N, C-alpha and C positions, 0 to 999 in steps of 0.2 A: 506754746509748744510745751509738751509734757516732758518732765525730767528724763523719762525713759527714752525719749527721742533724740537727746543731745548727741550721743555717740554717732548715730546714723547721720545727723545733720552735719557734724564736724567732719566726718569722713567724706562728705559730699562737697566740701569746700576745696577749691583748687589751691594747689601749692603756690605760695607767693602772694595770695590774696590777703588784703587788709580787712580787718573787721574790728568792731568795738565790743568789749565785754564789760559787764559790771558783775563783781563778785565780792564776797565777804572773805577777808583774810582770816587766818587762824586766830589772830588776836581780836577779831570781831570788827575791825575797821572796814568800812565800805571802800572799795577800790574800783576806779574806772581805768580802763586801759585800751589803747589802740594797739592792736597786735597784728603780727604777720604769721600766717600759717605755713607749714611745710618747710621752714628753714631748718637745715640740718644742724643739730646740736651734737657735737661729738660725744660718743658714749663713754669715752675715757679721756679725762682732761688732767694734764699734769700741771700743778701749780708749783712755782719755785719754793722749795723748802717744805712742801706739804705732801709730797708723794703723789700717788695716783688716786683720783677720786672716780669711782665707778658710777655710771649713770645708766639709765634705761632708754630705749628708743621711744620715739613718739607713739608708736603702736602699742608697745609694752606698757607705757604709762597710761595710755587711754584705756587699755583693758583692766588696769588697776584703779580706774576712776580718777585719773589725773590728766589735765590738759596741759601739755608743754607748748610753749610759744615763744616768739621773739618779740620783744617790745623795743622798737627802734627809737622811741622818744625818751626813754629812760636816760637821765643824766647821771653818770657815774661819779664817784668822789674825785677821780683824776681828771674830770672835765670831758671825757669821751662820752659818746652816746651809744645806747643799745645794750640790752641785757637779755639773757635767756631767763624765763620765768615759768612758773607753773601755778595752776589753780585746781583745787578739788572740783570735780564736776558737780558734786552735791552743794557747793557754795555759789555756783553761778546763778545770778538773778536775772540777767538779760543778755541777749546777743543781738547786735545790729549788723546785718549783712545784706548785700544786694538791695540796698535802699529800704529795707524793712527792719523793724525792731520786734524781736521775739521775746516776750516775757515768759520765764520758765515757771510752769505750774507744777506743784507736787502731785 
């Protein structure tokens, strides 16, 4: 799959669908994640003592070159599971969905 086709491919994935992505983090570390698409992440999150943190919607992030997703297997410091994450579309190396693995070509 060509890098220019990622946005169209991602928009075609049903909400709630699980897939696997491999991407390079900002620090250069290679990361594998099983993610869930279409989970609503609130645009405005209030953290105790930290005020309001403003975010963007899934579509806004996608138009800015960022994939927002939910990673249900992430173990948090307090022992709970699940976290909202994001990855730059330009850093995605491969996507596995519908029983197929798509390697991203530049």
